[in-house]
C-alpha positions in Angstrom: 78.8 106.7 94.8 80.7 110.1 94.9 83.4 110.9 92.4 86.0 110.8 95.2 84.8 107.4 96.3 85.1 106.1 92.7 88.6 107.5 92.4 89.6 105.9 95.7 88.1 102.5 94.6 90.0 102.7 91.3 93.3 103.6 93.1 92.8 100.6 95.5 92.2 98.3 92.6 95.3 99.5 90.7 97.8 99.6 93.5 99.9 96.5 94.3 99.6 95.2 97.8 101.8 96.8 100.3 104.3 94.8 102.3 102.3 95.3 105.4 99.1 93.9 103.8 101.0 90.9 102.3 102.6 90.3 105.7 99.2 90.2 107.3 98.2 87.3 105.0 101.4 85.4 105.3 102.9 83.9 108.4 106.7 84.5 108.2 107.5 81.8 110.8 105.7 79.1 108.7 107.5 80.2 105.5 110.9 80.2 107.3 110.3 76.7 108.6 109.4 75.5 105.1 112.6 77.1 103.7 114.7 75.5 106.4 113.4 72.1 105.4 113.3 72.7 101.6 116.1 75.3 101.4 118.8 72.8 100.4 120.0 73.5 96.9 118.6 70.4 95.2 115.5 69.7 97.4 113.0 70.8 94.9 114.5 68.7 92.1 114.7 65.6 94.3 111.1 66.0 95.4 109.9 66.7 91.9 111.7 63.5 90.7 110.3 61.4 93.5 106.7 62.5 92.7 107.1 60.2 89.7 107.6 57.2 92.1 110.1 55.5 94.3 113.7 55.3 93.0 116.9 53.7 93.9 119.8 56.1 94.5 121.6 55.4 91.2 118.4 55.8 89.2 117.7 59.1 91.0 121.3 60.2 90.3 121.0 59.4 86.6 117.7 61.3 86.3 119.3 64.3 88.2 122.6 64.2 86.3 123.3 67.9 87.2 123.5 67.0 90.9 126.8 65.6 92.2 126.8 62.4 94.2 127.7 63.9 97.5 125.1 66.7 97.1 122.4 64.2 96.3 123.4 62.1 99.3 123.3 65.1 101.6 120.0 66.3 100.2 118.4 62.9 100.6 119.6 62.7 104.2 118.3 66.2 104.9 114.9 65.4 103.4 114.7 62.1 105.2 115.5 63.8 108.6 112.8 66.3 107.8 110.2 63.6 107.1 109.8 64.4 103.4 111.6 61.4 102.0 111.4 57.7 103.2 114.5 55.6 102.9 113.7 51.9 102.6 116.5 49.3 102.9 115.9 45.8 101.4 117.9 42.9 102.7 119.5 41.8 99.4 123.1 41.2 98.4 124.2 43.9 97.8 121.8 45.9 99.9 119.2 47.7 97.9 118.0 51.2 99.1 114.9 52.9 97.7 113.8 56.4 98.2 110.2 57.6 98.1 108.1 60.5 99.3 106.3 60.3 102.6 102.7 61.6 102.8 104.2 64.9 103.9 106.5 65.0 100.9 103.9 64.0 98.5 101.6 66.7 99.8 104.3 69.3 98.6 103.4 68.3 95.0 100.7 71.0 94.9 103.1 73.7 95.9 105.6 72.5 93.2 102.8 72.8 90.6 102.0 76.3 91.8 105.7 77.3 91.6 105.9 75.8 88.1 102.8 77.8 87.0 104.2 81.0 88.5 107.5 80.4 86.7 105.8 79.7 83.4 103.7 82.9 83.7 106.6 85.2 84.5 109.3 83.6 82.4 107.3 84.0 79.2 109.2 86.2 76.7 111.8 87.2 79.1 114.4 84.6 78.0 116.7 85.8 80.8 117.0 87.8 84.0 119.1 90.6 82.5 116.3 93.2 82.3 116.0 93.0 86.1 119.7 93.2 86.9 
């Protein structure tokens, strides 16, 4: 291998991917469609909580105490409409409603794990975002 070829190979290995090379690997339409479904403010937290198992509304609300009641209701409706969450009504007095993940929703668990790994890797030692502001 020539000296020029070695330098070129080292440069390619050291350079971050360009936007055009990343864009070739990623389908923007697919990513946008996922973000439309999961883009609601609390969707990720709701999905993460439901990966632990089915929950009734009040239990889910207690577990996600940061989320206001109306926001949780809206989020669950959105996720149900998108086929991520299943809403099951039991004919009791009073009516019991239980939320769980569909197969489509449960399949998202892998992506949540990857996001968690990414956050853990890049949040180490930063403590906050101020160095990037």
